PDB file with SEQRES, HELIX, SHEET and CRYST1 records, atoms N, CA, C and O in Angstrom:
SEQRES   1 A   69  MET ALA GLN THR PHE ALA GLU ASP GLN TYR GLY LYS LYS          
SEQRES   2 A   69  ILE ASP ARG CYS LEU THR ASP THR LEU VAL LYS PHE GLY          
SEQRES   3 A   69  GLY GLY LEU ALA LEU GLY THR VAL PHE SER LEU LEU PHE          
SEQRES   4 A   69  PHE LYS ARG ARG ALA TRP PRO ILE ILE MET GLY SER GLY          
SEQRES   5 A   69  PHE GLY VAL GLY VAL ALA TYR THR ASN CYS GLU ARG SER          
SEQRES   6 A   69  LEU ASN SER LYS                                              
HELIX    1 AA1 ALA A    6  LEU A   38  1                                  33    
HELIX    2 AA2 TRP A   45  ASN A   67  1                                  23    
CRYST1    1.000    1.000    1.000  90.00  90.00  90.00 P 1           1          
ATOM      1  N   MET A   1     -28.042-174.568 -27.984  1.00  0.00           N  
ATOM      2  CA  MET A   1     -27.181-174.295 -26.861  1.00  0.00           C  
ATOM      3  C   MET A   1     -27.164-172.799 -26.559  1.00  0.00           C  
ATOM      4  O   MET A   1     -27.221-171.964 -27.462  1.00  0.00           O  
ATOM      5  N   ALA A   2     -27.086-172.491 -25.301  1.00  0.00           N  
ATOM      6  CA  ALA A   2     -27.033-171.096 -24.882  1.00  0.00           C  
ATOM      7  C   ALA A   2     -25.603-170.576 -25.005  1.00  0.00           C  
ATOM      8  O   ALA A   2     -24.633-171.260 -24.679  1.00  0.00           O  
ATOM      9  N   GLN A   3     -25.515-169.361 -25.480  1.00  0.00           N  
ATOM     10  CA  GLN A   3     -24.208-168.752 -25.643  1.00  0.00           C  
ATOM     11  C   GLN A   3     -23.779-168.117 -24.323  1.00  0.00           C  
ATOM     12  O   GLN A   3     -24.566-167.422 -23.680  1.00  0.00           O  
ATOM     13  N   THR A   4     -22.534-168.355 -23.921  1.00  0.00           N  
ATOM     14  CA  THR A   4     -22.005-167.791 -22.687  1.00  0.00           C  
ATOM     15  C   THR A   4     -21.032-166.668 -23.035  1.00  0.00           C  
ATOM     16  O   THR A   4     -20.078-166.871 -23.787  1.00  0.00           O  
ATOM     17  N   PHE A   5     -21.279-165.500 -22.489  1.00  0.00           N  
ATOM     18  CA  PHE A   5     -20.413-164.358 -22.750  1.00  0.00           C  
ATOM     19  C   PHE A   5     -19.244-164.350 -21.772  1.00  0.00           C  
ATOM     20  O   PHE A   5     -19.342-164.866 -20.659  1.00  0.00           O  
ATOM     21  N   ALA A   6     -18.137-163.754 -22.208  1.00  0.00           N  
ATOM     22  CA  ALA A   6     -16.940-163.689 -21.371  1.00  0.00           C  
ATOM     23  C   ALA A   6     -17.204-162.889 -20.093  1.00  0.00           C  
ATOM     24  O   ALA A   6     -16.650-163.195 -19.038  1.00  0.00           O  
ATOM     25  N   GLU A   7     -18.047-161.871 -20.195  1.00  0.00           N  
ATOM     26  CA  GLU A   7     -18.355-161.053 -19.020  1.00  0.00           C  
ATOM     27  C   GLU A   7     -19.091-161.866 -17.960  1.00  0.00           C  
ATOM     28  O   GLU A   7     -18.876-161.687 -16.761  1.00  0.00           O  
ATOM     29  N   ASP A   8     -19.963-162.763 -18.423  1.00  0.00           N  
ATOM     30  CA  ASP A   8     -20.697-163.613 -17.485  1.00  0.00           C  
ATOM     31  C   ASP A   8     -19.764-164.592 -16.786  1.00  0.00           C  
ATOM     32  O   ASP A   8     -19.892-164.829 -15.585  1.00  0.00           O  
ATOM     33  N   GLN A   9     -18.826-165.160 -17.538  1.00  0.00           N  
ATOM     34  CA  GLN A   9     -17.863-166.088 -16.938  1.00  0.00           C  
ATOM     35  C   GLN A   9     -16.997-165.364 -15.914  1.00  0.00           C  
ATOM     36  O   GLN A   9     -16.739-165.887 -14.830  1.00  0.00           O  
ATOM     37  N   TYR A  10     -16.549-164.160 -16.260  1.00  0.00           N  
ATOM     38  CA  TYR A  10     -15.731-163.372 -15.335  1.00  0.00           C  
ATOM     39  C   TYR A  10     -16.524-163.023 -14.075  1.00  0.00           C  
ATOM     40  O   TYR A  10     -15.993-163.090 -12.966  1.00  0.00           O  
ATOM     41  N   GLY A  11     -17.780-162.656 -14.247  1.00  0.00           N  
ATOM     42  CA  GLY A  11     -18.639-162.334 -13.105  1.00  0.00           C  
ATOM     43  C   GLY A  11     -18.833-163.523 -12.182  1.00  0.00           C  
ATOM     44  O   GLY A  11     -18.832-163.374 -10.960  1.00  0.00           O  
ATOM     45  N   LYS A  12     -19.000-164.708 -12.766  1.00  0.00           N  
ATOM     46  CA  LYS A  12     -19.154-165.916 -11.950  1.00  0.00           C  
ATOM     47  C   LYS A  12     -17.876-166.222 -11.184  1.00  0.00           C  
ATOM     48  O   LYS A  12     -17.925-166.647 -10.029  1.00  0.00           O  
ATOM     49  N   LYS A  13     -16.725-166.005 -11.829  1.00  0.00           N  
ATOM     50  CA  LYS A  13     -15.451-166.235 -11.140  1.00  0.00           C  
ATOM     51  C   LYS A  13     -15.284-165.265  -9.969  1.00  0.00           C  
ATOM     52  O   LYS A  13     -14.830-165.659  -8.895  1.00  0.00           O  
ATOM     53  N   ILE A  14     -15.649-164.011 -10.175  1.00  0.00           N  
ATOM     54  CA  ILE A  14     -15.553-163.015  -9.103  1.00  0.00           C  
ATOM     55  C   ILE A  14     -16.495-163.374  -7.961  1.00  0.00           C  
ATOM     56  O   ILE A  14     -16.128-163.262  -6.791  1.00  0.00           O  
ATOM     57  N   ASP A  15     -17.711-163.805  -8.297  1.00  0.00           N  
ATOM     58  CA  ASP A  15     -18.663-164.219  -7.260  1.00  0.00           C  
ATOM     59  C   ASP A  15     -18.115-165.384  -6.448  1.00  0.00           C  
ATOM     60  O   ASP A  15     -18.222-165.397  -5.222  1.00  0.00           O  
ATOM     61  N   ARG A  16     -17.524-166.367  -7.135  1.00  0.00           N  
ATOM     62  CA  ARG A  16     -16.929-167.504  -6.425  1.00  0.00           C  
ATOM     63  C   ARG A  16     -15.769-167.054  -5.552  1.00  0.00           C  
ATOM     64  O   ARG A  16     -15.588-167.566  -4.447  1.00  0.00           O  
ATOM     65  N   CYS A  17     -14.981-166.099  -6.040  1.00  0.00           N  
ATOM     66  CA  CYS A  17     -13.855-165.586  -5.249  1.00  0.00           C  
ATOM     67  C   CYS A  17     -14.343-164.891  -3.980  1.00  0.00           C  
ATOM     68  O   CYS A  17     -13.790-165.101  -2.900  1.00  0.00           O  
ATOM     69  N   LEU A  18     -15.371-164.072  -4.112  1.00  0.00           N  
ATOM     70  CA  LEU A  18     -15.890-163.372  -2.936  1.00  0.00           C  
ATOM     71  C   LEU A  18     -16.491-164.342  -1.927  1.00  0.00           C  
ATOM     72  O   LEU A  18     -16.298-164.192  -0.720  1.00  0.00           O  
ATOM     73  N   THR A  19     -17.213-165.329  -2.421  1.00  0.00           N  
ATOM     74  CA  THR A  19     -17.786-166.338  -1.529  1.00  0.00           C  
ATOM     75  C   THR A  19     -16.686-167.123  -0.827  1.00  0.00           C  
ATOM     76  O   THR A  19     -16.756-167.362   0.379  1.00  0.00           O  
ATOM     77  N   ASP A  20     -15.672-167.523  -1.587  1.00  0.00           N  
ATOM     78  CA  ASP A  20     -14.557-168.276  -1.015  1.00  0.00           C  
ATOM     79  C   ASP A  20     -13.825-167.437   0.028  1.00  0.00           C  
ATOM     80  O   ASP A  20     -13.417-167.958   1.065  1.00  0.00           O  
ATOM     81  N   THR A  21     -13.656-166.146  -0.238  1.00  0.00           N  
ATOM     82  CA  THR A  21     -12.981-165.263   0.712  1.00  0.00           C  
ATOM     83  C   THR A  21     -13.766-165.151   2.012  1.00  0.00           C  
ATOM     84  O   THR A  21     -13.188-165.212   3.098  1.00  0.00           O  
ATOM     85  N   LEU A  22     -15.079-164.987   1.904  1.00  0.00           N  
ATOM     86  CA  LEU A  22     -15.895-164.896   3.118  1.00  0.00           C  
ATOM     87  C   LEU A  22     -15.857-166.188   3.926  1.00  0.00           C  
ATOM     88  O   LEU A  22     -15.774-166.152   5.154  1.00  0.00           O  
ATOM     89  N   VAL A  23     -15.918-167.324   3.246  1.00  0.00           N  
ATOM     90  CA  VAL A  23     -15.896-168.614   3.944  1.00  0.00           C  
ATOM     91  C   VAL A  23     -14.548-168.840   4.618  1.00  0.00           C  
ATOM     92  O   VAL A  23     -14.493-169.240   5.781  1.00  0.00           O  
ATOM     93  N   LYS A  24     -13.466-168.586   3.897  1.00  0.00           N  
ATOM     94  CA  LYS A  24     -12.131-168.812   4.460  1.00  0.00           C  
ATOM     95  C   LYS A  24     -11.835-167.813   5.585  1.00  0.00           C  
ATOM     96  O   LYS A  24     -11.228-168.178   6.592  1.00  0.00           O  
ATOM     97  N   PHE A  25     -12.259-166.559   5.420  1.00  0.00           N  
ATOM     98  CA  PHE A  25     -12.079-165.561   6.470  1.00  0.00           C  
ATOM     99  C   PHE A  25     -12.846-165.973   7.725  1.00  0.00           C  
ATOM    100  O   PHE A  25     -12.317-165.896   8.834  1.00  0.00           O  
ATOM    101  N   GLY A  26     -14.084-166.407   7.547  1.00  0.00           N  
ATOM    102  CA  GLY A  26     -14.896-166.844   8.689  1.00  0.00           C  
ATOM    103  C   GLY A  26     -14.302-168.052   9.383  1.00  0.00           C  
ATOM    104  O   GLY A  26     -14.302-168.130  10.612  1.00  0.00           O  
ATOM    105  N   GLY A  27     -13.796-168.996   8.602  1.00  0.00           N  
ATOM    106  CA  GLY A  27     -13.160-170.174   9.194  1.00  0.00           C  
ATOM    107  C   GLY A  27     -11.909-169.814   9.972  1.00  0.00           C  
ATOM    108  O   GLY A  27     -11.691-170.315  11.075  1.00  0.00           O  
ATOM    109  N   GLY A  28     -11.083-168.940   9.395  1.00  0.00           N  
ATOM    110  CA  GLY A  28      -9.882-168.491  10.092  1.00  0.00           C  
ATOM    111  C   GLY A  28     -10.204-167.706  11.346  1.00  0.00           C  
ATOM    112  O   GLY A  28      -9.530-167.844  12.366  1.00  0.00           O  
ATOM    113  N   LEU A  29     -11.238-166.883  11.267  1.00  0.00           N  
ATOM    114  CA  LEU A  29     -11.680-166.111  12.427  1.00  0.00           C  
ATOM    115  C   LEU A  29     -12.166-167.039  13.540  1.00  0.00           C  
ATOM    116  O   LEU A  29     -11.819-166.853  14.706  1.00  0.00           O  
ATOM    117  N   ALA A  30     -12.964-168.028  13.176  1.00  0.00           N  
ATOM    118  CA  ALA A  30     -13.481-168.973  14.176  1.00  0.00           C  
ATOM    119  C   ALA A  30     -12.354-169.793  14.792  1.00  0.00           C  
ATOM    120  O   ALA A  30     -12.299-169.967  16.009  1.00  0.00           O  
ATOM    121  N   LEU A  31     -11.464-170.292  13.957  1.00  0.00           N  
ATOM    122  CA  LEU A  31     -10.353-171.097  14.469  1.00  0.00           C  
ATOM    123  C   LEU A  31      -9.425-170.254  15.339  1.00  0.00           C  
ATOM    124  O   LEU A  31      -8.961-170.716  16.381  1.00  0.00           O  
ATOM    125  N   GLY A  32      -9.154-169.021  14.916  1.00  0.00           N  
ATOM    126  CA  GLY A  32      -8.333-168.123  15.724  1.00  0.00           C  
ATOM    127  C   GLY A  32      -8.975-167.797  17.058  1.00  0.00           C  
ATOM    128  O   GLY A  32      -8.287-167.693  18.073  1.00  0.00           O  
ATOM    129  N   THR A  33     -10.291-167.635  17.061  1.00  0.00           N  
ATOM    130  CA  THR A  33     -11.005-167.362  18.305  1.00  0.00           C  
ATOM    131  C   THR A  33     -10.921-168.543  19.254  1.00  0.00           C  
ATOM    132  O   THR A  33     -10.706-168.365  20.453  1.00  0.00           O  
ATOM    133  N   VAL A  34     -11.090-169.744  18.728  1.00  0.00           N  
ATOM    134  CA  VAL A  34     -10.997-170.948  19.565  1.00  0.00           C  
ATOM    135  C   VAL A  34      -9.601-171.066  20.165  1.00  0.00           C  
ATOM    136  O   VAL A  34      -9.460-171.318  21.362  1.00  0.00           O  
ATOM    137  N   PHE A  35      -8.574-170.887  19.348  1.00  0.00           N  
ATOM    138  CA  PHE A  35      -7.208-170.974  19.864  1.00  0.00           C  
ATOM    139  C   PHE A  35      -6.932-169.867  20.877  1.00  0.00           C  
ATOM    140  O   PHE A  35      -6.251-170.095  21.876  1.00  0.00           O  
ATOM    141  N   SER A  36      -7.453-168.681  20.625  1.00  0.00           N  
ATOM    142  CA  SER A  36      -7.254-167.578  21.558  1.00  0.00           C  
ATOM    143  C   SER A  36      -7.905-167.865  22.906  1.00  0.00           C  
ATOM    144  O   SER A  36      -7.313-167.612  23.955  1.00  0.00           O  
ATOM    145  N   LEU A  37      -9.105-168.386  22.874  1.00  0.00           N  
ATOM    146  CA  LEU A  37      -9.817-168.656  24.124  1.00  0.00           C  
ATOM    147  C   LEU A  37      -9.240-169.840  24.887  1.00  0.00           C  
ATOM    148  O   LEU A  37      -9.191-169.818  26.117  1.00  0.00           O  
ATOM    149  N   LEU A  38      -8.802-170.872  24.173  1.00  0.00           N  
ATOM    150  CA  LEU A  38      -8.361-172.093  24.843  1.00  0.00           C  
ATOM    151  C   LEU A  38      -6.877-172.119  25.192  1.00  0.00           C  
ATOM    152  O   LEU A  38      -6.498-172.656  26.232  1.00  0.00           O  
ATOM    153  N   PHE A  39      -6.035-171.548  24.339  1.00  0.00           N  
ATOM    154  CA  PHE A  39      -4.598-171.741  24.522  1.00  0.00           C  
ATOM    155  C   PHE A  39      -3.790-170.472  24.780  1.00  0.00           C  
ATOM    156  O   PHE A  39      -2.723-170.553  25.388  1.00  0.00           O  
ATOM    157  N   PHE A  40      -4.250-169.319  24.346  1.00  0.00           N  
ATOM    158  CA  PHE A  40      -3.405-168.128  24.376  1.00  0.00           C  
ATOM    159  C   PHE A  40      -3.932-167.012  25.268  1.00  0.00           C  
ATOM    160  O   PHE A  40      -3.652-165.841  25.013  1.00  0.00           O  
ATOM    161  N   LYS A  41      -4.673-167.342  26.285  1.00  0.00           N  
ATOM    162  CA  LYS A  41      -5.117-166.395  27.312  1.00  0.00           C  
ATOM    163  C   LYS A  41      -5.788-165.153  26.730  1.00  0.00           C  
ATOM    164  O   LYS A  41      -5.508-164.028  27.144  1.00  0.00           O  
ATOM    165  N   ARG A  42      -6.656-165.372  25.786  1.00  0.00           N  
ATOM    166  CA  ARG A  42      -7.493-164.330  25.177  1.00  0.00           C  
ATOM    167  C   ARG A  42      -6.699-163.196  24.549  1.00  0.00           C  
ATOM    168  O   ARG A  42      -7.038-162.023  24.705  1.00  0.00           O  
ATOM    169  N   ARG A  43      -5.660-163.552  23.852  1.00  0.00           N  
ATOM    170  CA  ARG A  43      -4.892-162.564  23.096  1.00  0.00           C  
ATOM    171  C   ARG A  43      -5.553-162.356  21.738  1.00  0.00           C  
ATOM    172  O   ARG A  43      -6.309-163.209  21.272  1.00  0.00           O  
ATOM    173  N   ALA A  44      -5.269-161.235  21.114  1.00  0.00           N  
ATOM    174  CA  ALA A  44      -5.892-160.917  19.823  1.00  0.00           C  
ATOM    175  C   ALA A  44      -5.132-161.497  18.635  1.00  0.00           C  
ATOM    176  O   ALA A  44      -5.724-161.713  17.577  1.00  0.00           O  
ATOM    177  N   TRP A  45      -3.833-161.752  18.787  1.00  0.00           N  
ATOM    178  CA  TRP A  45      -3.052-162.141  17.627  1.00  0.00           C  
ATOM    179  C   TRP A  45      -3.474-163.464  16.990  1.00  0.00           C  
ATOM    180  O   TRP A  45      -3.362-163.573  15.769  1.00  0.00           O  
ATOM    181  N   PRO A  46      -3.955-164.488  17.724  1.00  0.00           N  
ATOM    182  CA  PRO A  46      -4.396-165.696  17.012  1.00  0.00           C  
ATOM    183  C   PRO A  46      -5.620-165.445  16.118  1.00  0.00           C  
ATOM    184  O   PRO A  46      -5.771-166.070  15.068  1.00  0.00           O  
ATOM    185  N   ILE A  47      -6.479-164.533  16.546  1.00  0.00           N  
ATOM    186  CA  ILE A  47      -7.661-164.205  15.745  1.00  0.00           C  
ATOM    187  C   ILE A  47      -7.240-163.483  14.466  1.00  0.00           C  
ATOM    188  O   ILE A  47      -7.722-163.797  13.378  1.00  0.00           O  
ATOM    189  N   ILE A  48      -6.345-162.525  14.607  1.00  0.00           N  
ATOM    190  CA  ILE A  48      -5.864-161.769  13.448  1.00  0.00           C  
ATOM    191  C   ILE A  48      -5.085-162.680  12.509  1.00  0.00           C  
ATOM    192  O   ILE A  48      -5.243-162.598  11.291  1.00  0.00           O  
ATOM    193  N   MET A  49      -4.249-163.545  13.066  1.00  0.00           N  
ATOM    194  CA  MET A  49      -3.453-164.448  12.246  1.00  0.00           C  
ATOM    195  C   MET A  49      -4.335-165.454  11.505  1.00  0.00           C  
ATOM    196  O   MET A  49      -4.119-165.710  10.321  1.00  0.00           O  
ATOM    197  N   GLY A  50      -5.312-166.016  12.185  1.00  0.00           N  
ATOM    198  CA  GLY A  50      -6.226-166.961  11.545  1.00  0.00           C  
ATOM    199  C   GLY A  50      -7.011-166.314  10.420  1.00  0.00           C  
ATOM    200  O   GLY A  50      -7.195-166.912   9.360  1.00  0.00           O  
ATOM    201  N   SER A  51      -7.474-165.097  10.647  1.00  0.00           N  
ATOM    202  CA  SER A  51      -8.204-164.372   9.603  1.00  0.00           C  
ATOM    203  C   SER A  51      -7.294-164.065   8.415  1.00  0.00           C  
ATOM    204  O   SER A  51      -7.703-164.183   7.260  1.00  0.00           O  
ATOM    205  N   GLY A  52      -6.073-163.675   8.712  1.00  0.00           N  
ATOM    206  CA  GLY A  52      -5.109-163.384   7.648  1.00  0.00           C  
ATOM    207  C   GLY A  52      -4.768-164.604   6.825  1.00  0.00           C  
ATOM    208  O   GLY A  52      -4.668-164.524   5.601  1.00  0.00           O  
ATOM    209  N   PHE A  53      -4.588-165.739   7.488  1.00  0.00           N  
ATOM    210  CA  PHE A  53      -4.335-166.979   6.751  1.00  0.00           C  
ATOM    211  C   PHE A  53      -5.517-167.318   5.850  1.00  0.00           C  
ATOM    212  O   PHE A  53      -5.328-167.727   4.704  1.00  0.00           O  
ATOM    213  N   GLY A  54      -6.723-167.151   6.357  1.00  0.00           N  
ATOM    214  CA  GLY A  54      -7.918-167.437   5.560  1.00  0.00           C  
ATOM    215  C   GLY A  54      -8.007-166.559   4.324  1.00  0.00           C  
ATOM    216  O   GLY A  54      -8.295-167.046   3.231  1.00  0.00           O  
ATOM    217  N   VAL A  55      -7.761-165.267   4.492  1.00  0.00           N  
ATOM    218  CA  VAL A  55      -7.807-164.350   3.354  1.00  0.00           C  
ATOM    219  C   VAL A  55      -6.673-164.658   2.378  1.00  0.00           C  
ATOM    220  O   VAL A  55      -6.862-164.573   1.165  1.00  0.00           O  
ATOM    221  N   GLY A  56      -5.505-165.013   2.893  1.00  0.00           N  
ATOM    222  CA  GLY A  56      -4.377-165.346   2.019  1.00  0.00           C  
ATOM    223  C   GLY A  56      -4.637-166.572   1.168  1.00  0.00           C  
ATOM    224  O   GLY A  56      -4.316-166.584  -0.020  1.00  0.00           O  
ATOM    225  N   VAL A  57      -5.210-167.594   1.759  1.00  0.00           N  
ATOM    226  CA  VAL A  57      -5.541-168.804   1.000  1.00  0.00           C  
ATOM    227  C   VAL A  57      -6.609-168.494  -0.040  1.00  0.00           C  
ATOM    228  O   VAL A  57      -6.530-168.969  -1.173  1.00  0.00           O  
ATOM    229  N   ALA A  58      -7.600-167.707   0.336  1.00  0.00           N  
ATOM    230  CA  ALA A  58      -8.656-167.327  -0.612  1.00  0.00           C  
ATOM    231  C   ALA A  58      -8.084-166.493  -1.757  1.00  0.00           C  
ATOM    232  O   ALA A  58      -8.497-166.653  -2.905  1.00  0.00           O  
ATOM    233  N   TYR A  59      -7.145-165.611  -1.453  1.00  0.00           N  
ATOM    234  CA  TYR A  59      -6.519-164.798  -2.495  1.00  0.00           C  
ATOM    235  C   TYR A  59      -5.766-165.676  -3.486  1.00  0.00           C  
ATOM    236  O   TYR A  59      -5.848-165.462  -4.695  1.00  0.00           O  
ATOM    237  N   THR A  60      -5.040-166.656  -2.981  1.00  0.00           N  
ATOM    238  CA  THR A  60      -4.304-167.569  -3.850  1.00  0.00           C  
ATOM    239  C   THR A  60      -5.254-168.355  -4.745  1.00  0.00           C  
ATOM    240  O   THR A  60      -5.007-168.498  -5.942  1.00  0.00           O  
ATOM    241  N   ASN A  61      -6.336-168.861  -4.170  1.00  0.00           N  
ATOM    242  CA  ASN A  61      -7.320-169.599  -4.961  1.00  0.00           C  
ATOM    243  C   ASN A  61      -7.964-168.704  -6.014  1.00  0.00           C  
ATOM    244  O   ASN A  61      -8.172-169.127  -7.151  1.00  0.00           O  
ATOM    245  N   CYS A  62      -8.274-167.483  -5.641  1.00  0.00           N  
ATOM    246  CA  CYS A  62      -8.904-166.541  -6.565  1.00  0.00           C  
ATOM    247  C   CYS A  62      -7.952-166.181  -7.708  1.00  0.00           C  
ATOM    248  O   CYS A  62      -8.356-166.132  -8.870  1.00  0.00           O  
ATOM    249  N   GLU A  63      -6.713-165.935  -7.373  1.00  0.00           N  
ATOM    250  CA  GLU A  63      -5.723-165.609  -8.392  1.00  0.00           C  
ATOM    251  C   GLU A  63      -5.563-166.757  -9.379  1.00  0.00           C  
ATOM    252  O   GLU A  63      -5.489-166.538 -10.589  1.00  0.00           O  
ATOM    253  N   ARG A  64      -5.510-167.963  -8.869  1.00  0.00           N  
ATOM    254  CA  ARG A  64      -5.390-169.144  -9.725  1.00  0.00           C  
ATOM    255  C   ARG A  64      -6.627-169.294 -10.615  1.00  0.00           C  
ATOM    256  O   ARG A  64      -6.511-169.628 -11.794  1.00  0.00           O  
ATOM    257  N   SER A  65      -7.797-169.047 -10.050  1.00  0.00           N  
ATOM    258  CA  SER A  65      -9.042-169.166 -10.811  1.00  0.00           C  
ATOM    259  C   SER A  65      -9.128-168.110 -11.915  1.00  0.00           C  
ATOM    260  O   SER A  65      -9.541-168.418 -13.033  1.00  0.00           O  
ATOM    261  N   LEU A  66      -8.748-166.889 -11.615  1.00  0.00           N  
ATOM    262  CA  LEU A  66      -8.840-165.822 -12.610  1.00  0.00           C  
ATOM    263  C   LEU A  66      -7.786-165.948 -13.703  1.00  0.00           C  
ATOM    264  O   LEU A  66      -8.018-165.510 -14.830  1.00  0.00           O  
ATOM    265  N   ASN A  67      -6.646-166.532 -13.399  1.00  0.00           N  
ATOM    266  CA  ASN A  67      -5.593-166.684 -14.400  1.00  0.00           C  
ATOM    267  C   ASN A  67      -5.766-167.918 -15.270  1.00  0.00           C  
ATOM    268  O   ASN A  67      -5.110-168.031 -16.306  1.00  0.00           O  
ATOM    269  N   SER A  68      -6.631-168.849 -14.878  1.00  0.00           N  
ATOM    270  CA  SER A  68      -6.855-170.038 -15.704  1.00  0.00           C  
ATOM    271  C   SER A  68      -7.752-169.667 -16.877  1.00  0.00           C  
ATOM    272  O   SER A  68      -8.529-168.715 -16.811  1.00  0.00           O  
ATOM    273  N   LYS A  69      -7.629-170.429 -17.935  1.00  0.00           N  
ATOM    274  CA  LYS A  69      -8.432-170.120 -19.130  1.00  0.00           C  
ATOM    275  C   LYS A  69      -9.643-170.954 -19.239  1.00  0.00           C  
ATOM    276  O   LYS A  69     -10.411-170.807 -20.190  1.00  0.00           O  
TER     277      LYS A  69                                                      
END                                                                             
């Protein structure tokens, strides 16, 4: 069996966190853009809010992942 070092596990968790953050940020950005274009007369706040929600959810997931053993 291959030995897994703690640094490698931590690195994989960080990589997953960064990937999750980019995906959630992109999804929030896209959803905010759609809502801005269709419902809110091209205002900027739905885009910013959607992106913020995406980053917030990713942060929560990352925090949970890093604190688990």
